[in-house]
C-alpha positions in Angstrom: 5.3 70.8 46.8 6.2 67.6 48.6 4.7 64.4 47.3 5.2 60.9 48.8 4.1 57.3 48.1 4.3 54.5 50.5 4.0 50.7 50.3 4.9 47.6 52.3 7.7 45.5 50.8 9.0 42.5 52.6 7.0 43.4 55.7 8.6 46.9 56.0 7.6 50.3 54.8 9.1 51.7 51.6 8.6 55.4 51.0 9.5 57.5 48.0 9.4 61.3 48.5 10.1 64.1 46.1 9.9 67.9 46.2 11.6 68.5 49.6 15.4 68.3 48.8 17.7 68.6 45.8 15.0 70.8 44.0 17.5 72.0 41.3 17.8 68.5 40.0 15.8 67.4 37.0 14.4 64.7 39.3 15.2 63.8 42.9 13.7 61.4 45.5 14.5 60.4 49.0 13.9 56.7 49.5 13.4 55.3 53.0 13.3 51.6 53.9 13.4 50.9 57.6 15.9 53.5 58.8 18.0 53.2 55.7 17.8 56.5 53.6 19.1 57.0 50.1 19.0 60.3 48.1 18.8 59.7 44.3 19.1 62.6 41.9 19.0 63.0 38.1 20.3 65.7 35.8 20.1 65.7 32.0 21.7 68.1 29.5 22.5 68.1 25.8 25.8 66.5 25.1 28.8 68.8 25.0 30.4 66.7 22.3 29.5 65.4 19.0 29.1 61.7 20.1 27.3 58.7 18.8 26.7 56.9 22.1 24.6 57.4 25.2 26.7 59.0 28.0 24.9 57.7 31.1 26.9 58.4 34.3 25.9 56.7 37.5 27.5 57.2 40.8 26.6 55.4 44.1 28.3 56.3 47.4 27.9 54.9 50.9 28.8 57.7 53.2 30.3 56.4 56.4 28.4 59.0 58.4 25.3 57.0 57.4 26.4 54.3 59.9 27.8 56.8 62.4 31.4 55.9 61.5 34.6 57.8 60.4 36.2 57.0 57.0 39.4 55.1 57.2 42.8 56.4 55.9 44.9 59.4 56.7 42.5 62.0 55.4 39.4 60.7 57.1 37.3 61.5 54.0 35.6 59.3 51.4 37.8 58.9 48.3 37.5 56.8 45.2 34.6 54.3 45.1 35.1 51.0 46.9 34.6 47.7 45.0 31.2 47.3 46.7 30.1 50.7 45.5 31.3 49.9 42.0 29.3 46.7 41.9 26.3 48.6 43.1 26.7 51.1 40.3 26.8 48.3 37.7 23.8 46.6 39.3 21.7 49.8 39.1 23.0 50.7 35.6 22.1 47.4 33.9 18.2 47.6 34.2 18.1 51.3 33.5 20.3 51.7 30.4 18.2 49.6 28.0 15.1 51.7 28.6 16.4 54.8 26.8 15.5 55.1 23.1 18.0 54.7 20.3 19.4 58.0 19.2 19.2 59.7 22.6 22.7 61.0 23.3 22.1 63.6 25.9 24.3 63.4 29.0 22.4 61.9 32.0 23.9 61.8 35.4 22.4 59.8 38.3 23.7 60.2 41.8 22.8 57.9 44.7 24.0 58.9 48.2 23.4 56.6 51.1 22.6 59.0 54.0 21.4 56.6 56.7 22.0 52.9 57.2 20.3 50.9 59.9 22.6 47.9 59.7 19.8 45.6 58.4 18.3 47.0 55.2 20.8 47.0 52.3 20.8 50.4 50.6 21.4 49.1 47.1 17.8 48.1 46.4 16.4 51.5 47.6 19.1 53.2 45.4 17.9 51.2 42.3 14.2 52.1 43.0 15.2 55.7 43.7 17.2 56.0 40.5 14.2 54.7 38.5 11.8 57.1 40.2 14.0 60.1 39.8 14.4 59.4 36.0 10.6 59.0 35.6 10.1 62.4 37.3 12.6 64.1 35.1 12.3 65.2 31.5 14.6 62.5 30.2 13.0 60.0 27.9 13.3 57.0 30.3 10.8 54.3 29.3 10.4 53.1 32.9 9.7 52.7 35.7 11.8 49.8 36.8 12.2 48.4 40.3 14.2 45.8 42.0 14.0 43.5 45.0 16.3 41.0 46.7 15.2 37.4 47.3 16.9 35.2 49.8 16.4 31.4 50.2 16.3 31.1 54.0 15.5 27.7 55.6 14.1 26.6 52.2 11.7 29.6 51.9 11.9 32.5 49.6 12.1 35.8 51.6 11.6 39.2 50.0 14.3 41.8 50.9 15.8 39.7 53.7 17.7 41.6 56.3 21.5 41.3 56.5 21.1 39.1 59.6 18.7 36.8 57.7 21.2 36.6 54.7 23.8 35.0 56.9 21.8 31.8 56.9 20.6 32.1 53.3 21.6 29.6 50.6 20.6 32.0 47.8 21.1 35.7 47.4 19.1 36.8 44.3 18.6 40.4 43.1 16.0 40.9 40.4 15.0 44.1 38.5 12.3 44.7 35.9 9.0 46.3 35.1 5.5 45.3 34.4 6.4 43.7 31.1 9.3 41.5 32.3 12.6 41.0 34.0 15.7 42.9 32.7 18.4 42.3 35.4 19.4 39.3 37.5 22.3 38.8 39.9 22.7 35.7 42.0 25.1 34.1 44.5 24.1 30.7 45.6 25.1 27.5 47.4 24.4 25.2 44.5 20.7 26.1 44.2 18.4 24.4 41.7 17.1 26.0 38.6 13.6 25.6 40.0 14.4 27.5 43.2 16.0 30.3 41.1 13.0 30.5 38.7 10.6 30.5 41.7 12.5 33.4 43.3 12.4 35.4 40.1 8.6 34.9 39.8 8.1 36.0 43.4 10.3 39.1 42.8 8.3 40.0 39.7 5.1 40.3 41.6 6.7 42.8 44.1 8.4 44.7 41.2 5.1 45.3 39.5 3.6 46.8 42.7 6.6 49.1 43.3 6.4 50.3 39.7 2.7 51.0 40.1 3.5 53.3 43.1 6.2 55.1 41.1 3.7 55.7 38.4 1.3 57.3 41.0 4.1 59.6 42.1 5.0 60.6 38.5 1.3 61.4 37.8 1.3 64.2 40.4 4.9 65.3 40.3 6.5 64.3 36.9 7.9 66.7 34.4 6.9 66.6 30.7 9.4 64.7 28.5 11.6 66.9 26.3 14.3 65.4 24.2 15.8 65.1 20.7 16.9 61.9 19.0 19.9 61.8 16.7 21.3 59.3 14.3 20.9 58.2 10.7 17.7 58.5 8.9 15.6 55.5 8.0 16.3 56.1 4.3 20.1 56.1 4.9 19.9 52.9 7.0 18.0 51.2 4.2 20.4 52.4 1.6 23.4 51.1 3.5 21.7 47.8 4.2 21.0 47.3 0.5 24.7 48.1 -0.3 26.1 45.7 2.2 23.8 42.9 3.2 25.2 40.2 0.8 28.8 41.1 1.6 28.1 41.1 5.3 26.5 37.7 5.1 29.6 36.3 3.3 31.8 37.9 6.0 29.9 36.1 8.7 31.0 32.8 7.3 34.6 33.6 8.1 35.5 31.6 11.2 38.5 33.6 12.6 37.6 36.8 14.5 40.6 38.8 13.3 40.0 37.9 9.6 36.2 38.5 9.9 36.8 41.9 11.6 39.2 42.9 8.9 36.8 42.0 6.1 33.9 43.8 7.9 36.1 46.9 8.3 36.9 46.8 4.6 33.2 46.7 3.7 32.6 49.7 6.1 35.4 51.7 4.5 34.0 51.0 1.1 30.6 52.3 2.1 32.1 55.4 3.7 34.2 56.1 0.5 31.1 55.9 -1.7 28.7 57.9 0.5 31.2 60.4 2.0 34.0 60.9 -0.7 37.0 62.7 0.6 37.0 65.1 -2.4 33.4 66.2 -1.8 33.3 69.8 -0.5 29.9 69.1 1.2 29.2 65.4 1.6 25.6 64.4 1.4 25.8 62.3 4.6 27.5 62.8 7.9 30.3 60.1 8.2 29.2 59.3 11.7 25.6 58.7 10.5 26.9 56.4 7.8 29.1 54.5 10.3 26.1 54.1 12.6 23.9 53.0 9.6 26.5 50.4 8.8 26.5 49.0 12.3 22.7 48.7 12.1 23.0 46.9 8.9 25.6 44.5 10.3 23.4 43.9 13.3 20.3 43.3 11.1 22.2 40.8 8.9 23.7 38.9 11.9 20.4 38.6 13.8 18.5 37.4 10.6 21.2 34.7 10.1 20.8 33.5 13.7 17.1 33.3 13.4 17.6 31.2 10.3 19.8 28.8 12.3 23.1 30.1 10.9 25.8 30.9 13.5 29.3 32.1 12.8 31.5 29.1 12.2 28.5 26.9 11.4 27.7 26.0 15.0 24.3 24.8 16.2 22.2 26.8 18.7 23.4 24.8 21.6 26.9 24.0 20.3 29.9 25.0 22.4 33.1 26.1 20.8 36.2 23.7 21.0 37.3 23.4 24.6 40.8 23.0 26.0 42.5 22.9 29.4 45.9 22.5 31.1 47.1 22.6 34.7 50.5 23.3 36.2 51.4 25.6 33.3 53.6 27.9 35.4 56.5 26.3 37.5 56.7 28.6 40.5 53.1 29.5 41.2 51.2 27.5 43.9 48.6 26.4 41.2 47.9 27.4 37.6 45.8 26.6 34.6 45.0 27.6 31.1 41.4 27.3 29.8 40.3 27.9 26.2 36.9 28.0 24.6 37.2 29.0 21.0 39.0 32.3 20.8 38.6 33.0 24.5 41.5 32.1 26.7 42.0 32.6 30.5 45.1 31.8 32.5 44.6 31.5 36.2 47.1 31.4 39.1 46.6 30.6 42.7 48.6 32.0 45.6 48.2 30.5 49.1 48.9 32.7 52.1 48.3 33.1 55.8 45.8 34.9 58.0 48.0 38.0 57.7 47.2 38.0 53.9 43.5 38.4 54.4 41.8 41.5 53.0 40.1 43.7 55.5 36.9 45.2 54.2 35.5 48.3 55.9 32.6 50.6 55.1 29.2 51.2 56.5 28.8 47.5 57.2 30.8 46.0 60.1 34.4 45.4 59.3 35.3 41.8 58.1 38.1 39.9 56.5 38.1 38.0 53.2 40.1 34.8 52.9 39.3 34.4 49.2 40.0 37.0 46.5 39.6 36.7 42.8 41.1 39.4 40.6 40.3 39.6 36.9 42.6 41.3 34.4 41.6 42.2 30.9 44.7 43.6 29.1 44.2 45.4 25.7 46.2 42.8 23.8 43.5 40.2 24.5 41.2 41.9 21.9 44.0 43.2 19.7 43.7 46.8 20.9 46.1 49.5 22.0 45.0 51.6 25.0 46.5 53.1 28.2 47.1 50.5 30.9 45.7 51.8 34.2 44.2 50.1 37.3 41.2 47.8 37.1 38.1 49.5 35.7 34.5 48.9 36.6 34.1 46.1 34.1 37.2 44.2 35.5 35.9 44.6 39.1 32.5 43.4 38.1 33.7 40.4 36.1 36.1 39.4 39.0 33.2 39.7 41.5 31.0 37.4 39.4 33.7 34.7 39.1 34.6 35.1 42.8 31.0 34.5 44.0 30.6 31.6 41.6 33.5 29.8 43.2 33.0 30.7 46.8 30.2 28.1 47.2 32.6 25.2 46.7 35.6 26.4 48.8 36.5 24.5 52.0 35.8 26.0 55.4 38.7 27.7 57.2 38.6 24.8 59.7 39.4 22.4 56.9 41.8 24.6 54.9 43.1 27.6 56.8 45.0 29.2 53.9 44.1 32.6 52.5 43.6 32.2 48.7 44.3 34.7 46.0 43.2 33.7 42.5 44.2 35.9 39.5 42.6 35.4 36.1 44.5 36.9 33.2 42.5 37.1 30.0 44.9 36.3 27.2 42.4 36.2 24.3 38.8 37.3 24.4 35.9 36.6 22.0 32.9 36.3 24.4 32.2 35.3 27.9 35.7 35.8 29.4 34.1 36.0 32.9 32.8 32.4 32.6 36.2 31.3 31.2 37.6 32.7 34.4 35.3 30.5 36.5 36.5 27.4 34.5 40.2 28.3 34.6 39.9 29.3 38.3 38.4 25.9 39.2 41.3 24.1 37.4 43.9 26.3 39.1 42.4 25.8 42.6 42.4 22.0 42.1 46.0 22.2 40.8 46.9 24.1 44.0 45.5 21.3 46.2 42.5 23.4 47.4 39.9 20.8 48.4 36.9 22.0 46.5 33.6 20.2 47.1 32.9 20.1 43.4 34.3 21.7 40.2 32.5 24.8 38.9 32.0 25.8 35.2 30.3 28.8 33.6 28.5 29.4 30.3 26.7 32.3 28.7 23.4 32.0 26.8 22.3 34.7 24.3 19.0 35.5 22.7 17.8 36.9 19.4 14.2 37.7 18.4 12.5 39.0 15.2 11.1 42.5 15.0 7.7 41.7 16.5 9.0 39.2 19.1 7.1 36.3 17.6 10.2 34.2 17.1 12.9 33.7 19.7 16.2 31.8 19.5 18.5 31.0 22.5 22.1 30.4 21.6 24.7 28.8 23.9 28.3 30.1 24.3 28.0 33.4 22.6 30.9 35.2 20.9 31.5 38.9 21.1 29.4 39.8 18.1 26.5 37.7 19.2 26.6 39.6 22.5 26.8 43.0 20.7 24.1 42.3 18.1 21.9 40.1 20.3 19.4 40.9 23.1 21.1 39.4 26.1 24.2 37.9 27.8 22.8 35.5 30.4 25.8 34.1 32.4 25.3 31.1 34.6 27.9 29.3 36.7 27.5 26.3 38.8 28.4 22.7 39.6 26.7 19.4 38.5 24.4 19.9 41.6 23.3 23.5 41.1 23.8 27.1 40.4 26.4 29.3 42.2 26.4 32.5 40.2 24.2 34.4 37.7 24.5 37.7 35.9 22.1 38.9 33.3 22.9 41.8 30.9 20.0 42.7 28.7 19.7 45.0 25.8 16.0 44.3 25.1 13.2 45.6 27.2 12.6 42.5 29.3 12.4 38.7 29.5 9.4 36.6 30.3 9.5 33.9 33.0 9.2 31.2 30.4 12.3 32.5 28.5 14.2 32.6 31.8 13.3 29.0 32.7 14.4 27.8 29.2 17.6 29.8 29.5 18.5 28.2 32.9 17.9 24.7 31.5 19.9 25.4 28.3 22.7 26.8 30.5 22.7 23.7 32.7 23.2 21.5 29.6 26.1 23.5 28.5 27.6 23.7 32.0 27.6 19.9 32.3 29.3 19.5 29.0 32.1 21.8 30.1 32.4 20.1 33.5 32.9 16.8 31.7 35.8 18.1 29.7 37.3 19.7 32.8 37.4 16.4 34.7 39.6 15.0 31.9 42.2 17.7 32.7 42.2 17.2 36.5 39.5 15.0 38.1 40.1 16.0 41.8 42.2 18.4 43.8 45.8 17.4 44.3 46.5 15.8 47.6 49.6 17.9 48.3 50.1 21.6 47.9 53.0 23.0 46.0 56.5 22.8 47.4 56.7 26.6 47.0 53.5 27.2 49.1 53.9 27.9 52.8 53.3 25.0 55.2 50.5 26.1 57.5 50.1 24.8 61.0 47.1 25.7 63.1 47.3 25.6 66.9 44.8 26.6 69.6 46.0 28.3 72.7 44.2 29.7 75.7 43.2 33.3 75.0 44.9 34.4 78.2 48.2 33.1 76.8 48.1 35.5 73.8 49.9 38.2 75.7 52.6 35.8 76.8 53.1 34.6 73.2 53.3 38.1 71.8 55.5 39.5 74.6 56.2 43.1 75.5 56.1 45.1 72.3 55.9 41.9 70.3 59.4 40.9 71.5 58.6 37.2 72.1 56.7 36.4 68.9 59.2 38.4 66.9 62.0 36.4 68.4 60.4 33.1 67.3 59.9 34.5 63.8 63.5 35.6 63.5 64.8 32.3 64.9 62.7 30.1 62.6 61.8 32.3 59.6 58.2 31.3 60.0 55.4 33.9 60.0 53.0 33.7 63.0 49.5 35.2 63.2 47.3 35.1 66.3 43.5 35.5 66.4 41.6 36.9 69.3 40.1 33.5 70.1 43.6 32.0 70.6 43.9 30.4 67.1 47.6 30.5 66.0 48.6 30.2 62.4 52.2 29.3 61.7 53.4 29.4 58.0 56.8 28.7 56.4 57.9 27.2 53.1 60.4 25.1 55.1 58.3 22.5 56.9 61.1 21.8 59.5 61.2 25.5 60.4 57.4 25.5 60.7 57.6 22.5 63.1 60.3 24.3 65.1 58.1 27.3 65.4 55.2 25.1 66.5 57.4 23.6 69.3 58.4 27.0 70.5 54.9 28.2 70.6 53.6 25.1 72.3 56.4 25.3 74.9 55.6 29.0 75.6 51.9 28.6 75.8 51.4 25.1 77.1 49.1 24.7 80.1 50.9 23.3 83.1 49.2 20.1 84.3 49.2 18.4 87.7 50.9 15.1 87.5 53.1 15.8 84.5 56.9 15.5 84.6 58.9 18.5 83.1 62.5 18.9 82.3 63.3 22.3 83.5 66.1 24.6 84.6 66.9 26.2 88.0 66.5 29.9 87.8 66.6 30.9 91.4 67.6 29.5 94.8 66.2 30.4 98.1 66.6 29.1 101.7 63.2 27.3 101.4 63.7 25.8 98.0 64.5 26.3 94.3 62.5 28.0 91.5 62.5 25.9 88.3 61.5 27.2 84.9 59.5 24.3 83.4 58.4 26.3 80.3 59.3 29.6 78.8 58.0 32.2 81.2 56.5 29.6 83.6 58.3 29.0 86.9 57.4 26.7 89.8 58.7 26.2 93.3 60.3 23.0 94.4 60.3 23.2 98.2 63.4 22.0 100.0 61.4 19.1 101.4 60.7 18.0 97.8 64.2 18.1 96.5 65.4 14.6 97.5 64.3 11.4 99.2 66.1 12.2 102.4 66.7 15.3 104.5 68.2 18.2 102.7 69.9 20.8 104.9 71.0 23.2 102.1 69.4 23.7 98.7 72.7 24.5 97.1 73.9 21.0 98.0 71.4 19.7 95.5 71.5 22.3 92.7 72.7 25.6 91.5 71.3 28.2 89.2 71.4 27.0 85.6 71.3 23.3 86.4 68.8 21.1 84.5 66.2 19.5 86.8 63.5 17.0 86.2 60.4 17.7 88.3 56.8 16.7 88.7 53.9 19.1 89.1 52.2 18.1 92.4 49.8 21.1 92.8 48.6 24.4 91.4 47.0 26.7 93.9 44.1 29.1 93.4 46.5 31.9 92.5 48.0 29.8 89.7 51.3 29.1 91.7 52.9 25.9 90.6 54.3 23.5 93.2 57.0 21.1 92.0 58.7 17.9 93.4 62.0 16.5 92.3 61.6 13.7 94.8 58.3 12.6 93.1 59.9 12.8 89.7 62.8 10.6 90.8 60.4 8.0 92.3 58.3 7.9 89.1 61.4 7.4 86.9 62.7 4.6 89.2 65.8 6.4 90.4 67.2 6.2 93.9 68.9 8.6 96.4 70.6 11.7 95.6 71.6 12.7 92.1 73.8 15.5 93.4 73.7 18.4 90.9 72.5 16.5 87.9 68.8 17.6 88.4 
């Protein structure tokens, strides 16, 4: 039987329908918002492996047919996920994952397929809502529903689910997910927006989220399946036994400042527990080693959280205290800009490469094709955390962290009119113990300033964590969390921005949800930490360098008439290729007539500029040109006054007196100074040697000098 719920969200109809398609799934819904349609399905099955983690698999795909387009590439078929799709998967996963109970290790697969896209309503929010609804309809023990909305700050007003057209003028792009009890996911890209504007946007979003969740509950009431699941893991008795055996030792281990030494000590305590409870010589151990290991992790987490609530952080830091900071610039000799930023045991090295329009990244998909002039790539090698693992391409985490740092820096980049370079920023994480993405923001800022990129203001990032007691009556917010404070705590609330406002946010939450009061206090605490880091960064480099690196290309921008583009390029690219070969400069031409000339050798760049200007210069009446005779006729001579541009100097305009024969004045190949005296409606240029001689104060015939 088909069931449907409908509601108005942001002034448009949102409908969620189940029972019509994908009926062999455990849960399936078709979500429509405007003319954007997303199919979301859920399947759940007992794990095929003896595992101790929750295998949640989420896939989001934007099919190009949804926008009436063909996929790019040779095969004309969708392949591996794009970066945009990966970021959508992470955005949907974050509010869903914390709402499964501990001990649930069945495999759960969520698939979101964008089947129709109207060009205005972003499909990611319908996919999040649909994933939540499909899970609630299934037999999986999902403690939802959750829902999400997008909030834009357009002309100073908060707009729910703004269209893509509206977002072009927005100063804040905020995505919020949550449920009736609180918020559990935040993403933001902003143009230095205030903490108050962010908090107000979250509050507005929460009201819409509660209403969407209410409608999902109505759908589940008539179409939901009964929940059926089994929880695995150590017994409560085993957990208490392991805690009693290890609590004092784990407390002592937490006082060790160094991450490596602390981890080694903790591992030794774990091995001791395993040896006592699961002896190797026992034919039938009383306890499953995996259960003992999990009980040990729970004990470690319990001890650590209790210490934080008591005001005791690793290394003796206070709740708002930031680890020792350090920074350097120009650390690599041949890059166009570089920096090294450290915060405790987290270290990020950033490099900048400046390029031309030809280096821009073309982005294609269901949205209209566009080009990116700024790219940030984040690399997280295994040695940064002392591990050995296969080295492959960037994973979802690396793509996500890079995107967060990228959008945090975009707000302060100069406009293409002021700085026409394409910029690639690469952040290499050399050591990691918490918040490497925010370290990438800091190192990226320093490297961009070292490269001479005229940022409006420096950007810094900080992460704030949270720990509560069992009943939630006591809450502690801690600034600049390390890895273990992230693992054992409730949240990783990353905030990046300038002294004037916020440019990027990402909230990862392990608890059920946050109150608006906690969010406001977190934003304020993050601001305090951000300003402290910015103060240190200005001691490293206080403003962008006035000159770019000697190894960066010199970029010259020209504007030519669009109807001269064909002339500049030439047949089959012959003309522009000739200039490139002659000078060594690279030349890119935009459809609007903007020409970018780039070359490391500034003299060669200027030579290329002169050739382009000569080739595309608009001939003007009254101007004198030094040309060359290219053809002689009985009625006059044709003079090339610019590459590819000829004009006629009539026989009567060749000299002051009477000229009987054109060849008595000039021959083919002779240089000749002429003045443009007219351009007719057909664009034909009329020249005068006589007028040029008069203007230059010369008399009589010059014979064949021209």
